[in-house]
C-alpha atoms as a printed R data frame, in Angstrom:
    type eleno elety resid chain resno       x        y        z
1   ATOM     1    CA   MET     A     1 -14.036  -78.682 -173.310
2   ATOM     2    CA   PHE     A     2 -12.271  -81.450 -175.079
3   ATOM     3    CA   ARG     A     3  -8.912  -80.342 -173.741
4   ATOM     4    CA   ARG     A     4 -10.417  -80.325 -169.986
5   ATOM     5    CA   PHE     A     5 -11.691  -83.918 -170.696
6   ATOM     6    CA   ALA     A     6  -9.174  -84.933 -171.884
7   ATOM     7    CA   ALA     A     7  -6.974  -83.508 -169.093
8   ATOM     8    CA   SER     A     8  -9.645  -85.322 -167.020
9   ATOM     9    CA   ALA     A     9  -8.506  -88.914 -168.136
10  ATOM    10    CA   VAL     A    10  -4.707  -87.971 -168.271
11  ATOM    11    CA   ASP     A    11  -5.976  -87.607 -164.250
12  ATOM    12    CA   LYS     A    12  -7.558  -90.110 -163.954
13  ATOM    13    CA   ALA     A    13  -4.723  -92.810 -165.859
14  ATOM    14    CA   GLN     A    14  -2.076  -91.441 -163.437
15  ATOM    15    CA   LEU     A    15  -4.547  -91.279 -160.261
16  ATOM    16    CA   ALA     A    16  -4.808  -95.070 -161.699
17  ATOM    17    CA   THR     A    17  -1.421  -95.697 -161.753
18  ATOM    18    CA   LEU     A    18  -0.299  -94.090 -158.544
19  ATOM    19    CA   HIS     A    19  -3.322  -96.413 -156.623
20  ATOM    20    CA   SER     A    20  -1.528  -99.120 -158.464
21  ATOM    21    CA   GLU     A    21   1.863  -98.480 -157.165
22  ATOM    22    CA   LEU     A    22   0.764  -97.852 -153.798
23  ATOM    23    CA   MET     A    23  -1.528 -101.210 -153.911
24  ATOM    24    CA   ASN     A    24   2.072 -102.694 -154.994
25  ATOM    25    CA   THR     A    25   4.067 -101.254 -152.317
26  ATOM    26    CA   HIS     A    26   1.571 -102.429 -150.017
27  ATOM    27    CA   GLU     A    27   1.728 -105.805 -151.169
28  ATOM    28    CA   ALA     A    28   5.386 -105.837 -150.829
29  ATOM    29    CA   LYS     A    29   5.344 -104.491 -147.655
30  ATOM    30    CA   VAL     A    30   3.317 -107.411 -146.293
31  ATOM    31    CA   VAL     A    31   5.402 -110.466 -148.304
32  ATOM    32    CA   VAL     A    32   8.198 -108.437 -146.933
33  ATOM    33    CA   GLU     A    33   6.910 -109.166 -143.075
34  ATOM    34    CA   ALA     A    34   5.661 -112.682 -143.254
35  ATOM    35    CA   ALA     A    35   9.384 -113.303 -144.863
36  ATOM    36    CA   LEU     A    36  10.838 -111.735 -141.999
37  ATOM    37    CA   LEU     A    37   8.390 -113.312 -139.501
38  ATOM    38    CA   THR     A    38   9.276 -116.883 -140.867
39  ATOM    39    CA   ALA     A    39  12.857 -116.786 -141.819
40  ATOM    40    CA   GLU     A    40  15.326 -118.688 -139.282
41  ATOM    41    CA   GLN     A    41  17.843 -116.558 -140.429
42  ATOM    42    CA   PRO     A    42  18.310 -112.641 -140.588
43  ATOM    43    CA   LEU     A    43  17.457 -111.760 -144.450
44  ATOM    44    CA   SER     A    44  20.303 -109.468 -145.867
45  ATOM    45    CA   MET     A    45  18.841 -106.864 -148.722
46  ATOM    46    CA   PRO     A    46  19.883 -108.980 -152.019
47  ATOM    47    CA   ASP     A    47  17.633 -111.714 -149.863
48  ATOM    48    CA   LEU     A    48  14.689 -108.992 -149.927
49  ATOM    49    CA   ARG     A    49  15.133 -107.758 -153.334
50  ATOM    50    CA   ARG     A    50  15.123 -111.495 -154.818
51  ATOM    51    CA   LEU     A    51  12.143 -111.989 -152.187
52  ATOM    52    CA   LEU     A    52  10.399 -108.887 -154.728
53  ATOM    53    CA   ASN     A    53  11.736 -109.770 -157.886
54  ATOM    54    CA   ASP     A    54  13.694 -106.987 -158.179
55  ATOM    55    CA   GLU     A    55  10.865 -105.094 -158.414
56  ATOM    56    CA   LEU     A    56  11.467 -103.076 -156.043
57  ATOM    57    CA   ASN     A    57  15.018 -100.976 -155.847
58  ATOM    58    CA   ALA     A    58  16.816 -101.054 -152.459
59  ATOM    59    CA   ASP     A    59  15.814  -97.869 -151.473
60  ATOM    60    CA   THR     A    60  12.127  -98.296 -151.330
61  ATOM    61    CA   VAL     A    61  12.993 -101.786 -149.661
62  ATOM    62    CA   ARG     A    62  14.447  -99.623 -146.597
63  ATOM    63    CA   VAL     A    63  11.380  -97.539 -146.517
64  ATOM    64    CA   LEU     A    64   9.316 -100.548 -146.162
65  ATOM    65    CA   LEU     A    65  11.365 -102.136 -143.882
66  ATOM    66    CA   ASP     A    66  11.409  -98.493 -142.207
67  ATOM    67    CA   GLN     A    67   7.488  -98.723 -141.717
68  ATOM    68    CA   LEU     A    68   7.459 -102.050 -140.417
69  ATOM    69    CA   ARG     A    69   9.971 -100.978 -138.011
70  ATOM    70    CA   SER     A    70   7.718  -97.877 -136.518
71  ATOM    71    CA   ASP     A    71   4.496 -100.724 -137.137
72  ATOM    72    CA   TRP     A    72   5.633 -103.222 -134.575
73  ATOM    73    CA   ASN     A    73   7.445 -100.262 -131.901
74  ATOM    74    CA   GLY     A    74   5.835 -100.650 -128.713
75  ATOM    75    CA   ARG     A    75   4.781 -104.365 -129.219
76  ATOM    76    CA   GLY     A    76   6.198 -107.619 -127.974
77  ATOM    77    CA   LEU     A    77   8.582 -108.257 -131.471
78  ATOM    78    CA   GLU     A    78  10.757 -105.483 -132.698
79  ATOM    79    CA   LEU     A    79  12.430 -105.558 -135.913
80  ATOM    80    CA   VAL     A    80  16.428 -104.954 -136.033
81  ATOM    81    CA   ALA     A    81  19.401 -104.452 -138.559
82  ATOM    82    CA   LEU     A    82  22.140 -106.935 -137.778
83  ATOM    83    CA   ALA     A    83  25.507 -107.361 -139.812
84  ATOM    84    CA   SER     A    84  24.087 -110.483 -141.602
85  ATOM    85    CA   GLY     A    85  20.425 -108.628 -142.537
86  ATOM    86    CA   TRP     A    86  17.087 -108.076 -140.268
87  ATOM    87    CA   ARG     A    87  15.344 -110.360 -138.533
88  ATOM    88    CA   PHE     A    88  12.096 -110.163 -135.929
89  ATOM    89    CA   GLN     A    89  13.555 -110.755 -132.611
90  ATOM    90    CA   SER     A    90  11.743 -110.274 -129.016
91  ATOM    91    CA   ALA     A    91  11.585 -107.019 -127.588
92  ATOM    92    CA   PRO     A    92  13.819 -106.704 -124.379
93  ATOM    93    CA   ALA     A    93  11.173 -106.824 -121.836
94  ATOM    94    CA   MET     A    94   9.708 -109.560 -122.627
95  ATOM    95    CA   ARG     A    95  12.915 -111.604 -121.281
96  ATOM    96    CA   HIS     A    96  11.437 -112.562 -118.136
97  ATOM    97    CA   TYR     A    97   8.415 -114.025 -119.216
98  ATOM    98    CA   LEU     A    98   9.753 -115.604 -122.402
99  ATOM    99    CA   ASP     A    99  12.684 -117.308 -120.007
100 ATOM   100    CA   ARG     A   100   9.863 -118.730 -117.950
101 ATOM   101    CA   LEU     A   101   9.287 -121.121 -121.350
102 ATOM   102    CA   ASN     A   102  13.446 -122.263 -121.300
103 ATOM   103    CA   PRO     A   103  14.327 -121.750 -117.444
104 ATOM   104    CA   GLU     A   104  17.934 -122.840 -118.543
105 ATOM   105    CA   ARG     A   105  21.418 -121.501 -117.746
106 ATOM   106    CA   PRO     A   106  23.291 -120.298 -120.187
107 ATOM   107    CA   PRO     A   107  27.247 -121.463 -120.216
108 ATOM   108    CA   ARG     A   108  29.892 -119.738 -118.603
109 ATOM   109    CA   TYR     A   109  32.829 -118.711 -120.813
110 ATOM   110    CA   SER     A   110  36.207 -119.094 -118.963
111 ATOM   111    CA   ARG     A   111  38.405 -116.164 -118.699
112 ATOM   112    CA   ALA     A   112  40.739 -117.191 -120.842
113 ATOM   113    CA   VAL     A   113  37.997 -117.660 -123.518
114 ATOM   114    CA   MET     A   114  36.420 -114.357 -122.277
115 ATOM   115    CA   GLU     A   115  39.976 -112.269 -122.715
116 ATOM   116    CA   THR     A   116  40.901 -114.207 -126.115
117 ATOM   117    CA   LEU     A   117  37.732 -113.407 -128.177
118 ATOM   118    CA   ALA     A   118  38.245 -109.651 -126.531
119 ATOM   119    CA   ILE     A   119  41.940 -109.790 -127.936
120 ATOM   120    CA   ILE     A   120  40.754 -110.705 -131.519
121 ATOM   121    CA   ALA     A   121  37.010 -108.615 -131.555
122 ATOM   122    CA   TYR     A   122  39.211 -105.245 -130.914
123 ATOM   123    CA   ARG     A   123  42.683 -106.219 -132.963
124 ATOM   124    CA   GLN     A   124  41.130 -108.578 -135.726
125 ATOM   125    CA   PRO     A   125  42.817 -110.189 -137.444
126 ATOM   126    CA   VAL     A   126  45.310 -111.499 -135.229
127 ATOM   127    CA   THR     A   127  47.685 -114.887 -134.674
128 ATOM   128    CA   ARG     A   128  47.797 -117.187 -131.381
129 ATOM   129    CA   GLY     A   129  51.186 -115.487 -130.871
130 ATOM   130    CA   ASP     A   130  49.604 -111.763 -131.059
131 ATOM   131    CA   ILE     A   131  47.492 -113.080 -128.275
132 ATOM   132    CA   GLU     A   132  49.783 -114.775 -126.303
133 ATOM   133    CA   ASP     A   133  52.173 -111.777 -126.653
134 ATOM   134    CA   VAL     A   134  48.494 -109.564 -125.017
135 ATOM   135    CA   ARG     A   135  47.802 -112.358 -122.037
136 ATOM   136    CA   GLY     A   136  51.157 -113.483 -121.671
137 ATOM   137    CA   VAL     A   137  50.579 -116.968 -121.796
138 ATOM   138    CA   THR     A   138  49.980 -119.755 -124.013
139 ATOM   139    CA   VAL     A   139  46.673 -119.577 -126.250
140 ATOM   140    CA   SER     A   140  45.076 -123.475 -125.560
141 ATOM   141    CA   SER     A   141  43.859 -125.199 -128.604
142 ATOM   142    CA   SER     A   142  40.535 -125.790 -127.158
143 ATOM   143    CA   VAL     A   143  40.029 -122.263 -126.156
144 ATOM   144    CA   ILE     A   144  40.646 -121.451 -130.206
145 ATOM   145    CA   LYS     A   145  38.644 -124.630 -131.019
146 ATOM   146    CA   THR     A   146  35.226 -123.241 -128.455
147 ATOM   147    CA   LEU     A   147  34.910 -119.759 -130.256
148 ATOM   148    CA   GLU     A   148  35.449 -121.526 -134.090
149 ATOM   149    CA   GLU     A   149  32.623 -124.260 -132.573
150 ATOM   150    CA   ARG     A   150  30.705 -121.763 -131.355
151 ATOM   151    CA   GLY     A   151  30.748 -119.600 -134.942
152 ATOM   152    CA   TRP     A   152  32.352 -116.526 -133.549
153 ATOM   153    CA   ILE     A   153  35.431 -116.507 -135.105
154 ATOM   154    CA   GLU     A   154  37.117 -118.081 -138.203
155 ATOM   155    CA   VAL     A   155  40.831 -118.170 -139.947
156 ATOM   156    CA   VAL     A   156  40.536 -115.146 -142.399
157 ATOM   157    CA   GLY     A   157  44.124 -115.371 -143.849
158 ATOM   158    CA   HIS     A   158  47.846 -116.148 -143.121
159 ATOM   159    CA   ARG     A   159  50.539 -113.701 -141.961
160 ATOM   160    CA   GLU     A   160  53.262 -114.233 -144.380
161 ATOM   161    CA   VAL     A   161  56.177 -114.529 -142.086
162 ATOM   162    CA   PRO     A   162  57.937 -118.120 -141.534
163 ATOM   163    CA   GLY     A   163  55.374 -120.800 -140.425
164 ATOM   164    CA   ARG     A   164  52.716 -118.580 -142.374
165 ATOM   165    CA   PRO     A   165  50.563 -118.407 -138.911
166 ATOM   166    CA   ALA     A   166  47.075 -117.964 -139.139
167 ATOM   167    CA   LEU     A   167  44.675 -114.901 -138.925
168 ATOM   168    CA   PHE     A   168  41.634 -114.708 -137.017
169 ATOM   169    CA   SER     A   169  38.891 -112.334 -137.314
170 ATOM   170    CA   THR     A   170  35.826 -112.831 -135.895
171 ATOM   171    CA   THR     A   171  32.374 -113.080 -137.939
172 ATOM   172    CA   ARG     A   172  29.197 -111.902 -139.190
173 ATOM   173    CA   GLU     A   173  27.456 -114.953 -136.828
174 ATOM   174    CA   PHE     A   174  29.237 -112.858 -134.031
175 ATOM   175    CA   LEU     A   175  27.577 -109.892 -134.887
176 ATOM   176    CA   ASP     A   176  24.338 -111.310 -135.380
177 ATOM   177    CA   ASP     A   177  24.536 -113.287 -131.595
178 ATOM   178    CA   LEU     A   178  25.696 -109.959 -130.109
179 ATOM   179    CA   GLY     A   179  22.682 -107.958 -131.937
180 ATOM   180    CA   LEU     A   180  25.175 -105.580 -133.584
181 ATOM   181    CA   ARG     A   181  25.381 -104.777 -137.156
182 ATOM   182    CA   SER     A   182  29.002 -103.490 -137.501
183 ATOM   183    CA   LEU     A   183  32.388 -103.983 -135.206
184 ATOM   184    CA   ALA     A   184  32.046 -100.193 -134.870
185 ATOM   185    CA   GLU     A   185  29.207 -101.035 -132.503
186 ATOM   186    CA   LEU     A   186  31.516 -102.789 -130.048
187 ATOM   187    CA   PRO     A   187  31.335 -101.576 -126.275
188 ATOM   188    CA   ALA     A   188  34.005  -99.312 -125.728
189 ATOM   189    CA   LEU     A   189  37.418 -100.991 -123.906
190 ATOM   190    CA   GLN     A   190  38.770  -99.072 -121.394
191 ATOM   191    CA   GLU     A   191  42.168  -98.147 -121.704
192 ATOM   192    CA   SER     A   192  42.876  -97.268 -118.746
193 ATOM   193    CA   THR     A   193  42.386 -100.796 -117.515
194 ATOM   194    CA   GLY     A   194  42.413 -102.491 -120.691
195 ATOM   195    CA   ASP     A   195  39.489 -105.104 -118.864
196 ATOM   196    CA   VAL     A   196  36.653 -107.000 -120.885
197 ATOM   197    CA   PRO     A   197  34.374 -104.288 -121.487
198 ATOM   198    CA   ALA     A   198  31.275 -105.401 -118.624
199 ATOM   199    CA   GLU     A   199  28.961 -105.016 -121.603
200 ATOM   200    CA   LEU     A   200  30.717 -107.365 -123.691
201 ATOM   201    CA   GLU     A   201  30.241 -110.558 -121.004
202 ATOM   202    CA   LEU     A   202  27.010 -109.231 -120.985
203 ATOM   203    CA   GLN     A   203  26.417 -110.133 -124.348
204 ATOM   204    CA   LEU     A   204  28.269 -113.214 -124.854
205 ATOM   205    CA   VAL     A   205  25.858 -114.531 -122.163
206 ATOM   206    CA   GLU     A   206  22.898 -112.916 -123.812
207 ATOM   207    CA   ALA     A   207  24.113 -114.848 -127.268
208 ATOM   208    CA   HIS     A   208  23.364 -118.079 -125.416
209 ATOM   209    CA   TYR     A   209  19.659 -117.001 -125.795
210 ATOM   210    CA   ALA     A   210  20.077 -115.530 -129.572
211 ATOM   211    CA   THR     A   211  20.437 -119.072 -130.699
212 ATOM   212    CA   ARG     A   212  18.618 -120.992 -128.401
213 ATOM   213    CA   SER     A   213  15.838 -120.580 -130.800
214 ATOM   214    CA   GLU     A   214  16.701 -123.577 -132.765
215 ATOM   215    CA   GLN     A   215  14.522 -125.587 -130.014
216 ATOM   216    CA   VAL     A   216  11.839 -123.947 -131.538
217 ATOM   217    CA   PRO     A   217  11.671 -124.447 -135.195
218 ATOM   218    CA   PRO     A   218  10.514 -123.154 -137.898
219 ATOM   219    CA   VAL     A   219   9.660 -119.618 -137.105
220 ATOM   220    CA   VAL     A   220  12.318 -117.711 -135.459
221 ATOM   221    CA   PHE     A   221  11.889 -115.057 -132.863
222 ATOM   222    CA   LYS     A   222  15.387 -114.042 -131.221
223 ATOM   223    CA   PRO     A   223  15.730 -112.401 -127.818
224 ATOM   224    CA   ALA     A   224  16.989 -108.522 -127.906
225 ATOM   225    CA   PRO     A   225  20.275 -108.194 -126.703
226 ATOM   226    CA   PRO     A   226  20.935 -105.588 -124.150
227 ATOM   227    CA   ALA     A   227  21.176 -101.661 -125.470
228 ATOM   228    CA   ILE     A   228  25.110 -100.698 -125.044
229 ATOM   229    CA   ASP     A   229  27.124  -97.372 -126.034
230 ATOM   230    CA   VAL     A   230  28.444  -97.753 -129.256
231 ATOM   231    CA   SER     A   231  32.462  -96.907 -129.722
232 ATOM   232    CA   LEU     A   232  35.188  -99.202 -130.766
233 ATOM   233    CA   SER     A   233  38.919  -98.064 -130.229
234 ATOM   234    CA   PRO     A   234  40.898  -99.944 -132.736
235 ATOM   235    CA   THR     A   235  43.963  -99.603 -131.389
236 ATOM   236    CA   ALA     A   236  43.199 -100.037 -127.514
237 ATOM   237    CA   SER     A   237  45.316 -102.559 -125.645
238 ATOM   238    CA   LEU     A   238  44.762 -105.200 -123.326
239 ATOM   239    CA   PRO     A   239  46.436 -105.755 -120.391
240 ATOM   240    CA   MET     A   240  49.340 -108.361 -119.941
241 ATOM   241    CA   SER     A   241  47.968 -111.519 -117.518
């Protein structure tokens, strides 16, 4: 009898502990959801673990994120993973309605800006000389300035040759604005033509909406970019123009 009572007491203690852990996990999920809904920038895994005082490991946090993504599936918002972390953004189907609130036309980027960005994205790191070799024309300082001010490219070093020219690469902000987690998700570059992929051009236009939310602080709901075929051809080249 005593053994059965002891065993029963242990079972109840284990159940109580399990219940407590489940409650803690549920509370953590609520906290993560609130933080993501009110964050102005994507939250990385270190951010989320710091939010939870490092009480949950990365694997557990990923499970919570997957659960949240499932919870919001089919609603007006969706949880997505980007290069800088996780964020909530409007579902693509909501774009038609949300644009009624801000019927602003996105900026049009010149062919020089588009081609320069594409060369940097697919061949990085590159120098201005590399870009000029591919395009066949001089790269205007205004083009580089436009991309730097947009936060899409940055200097990541210098090539060890005479003059030590700056090496340019794309930024995490570039990936975030395009709704990508890594360069491997860039649309495929057609080696037969070498043209800037139409999907990339569309995403660059869509990126305007992804940052327009700073006009509506403090809660940020960023529109989603269109779905693309994920492929990267790091060795592909663009045509001379």
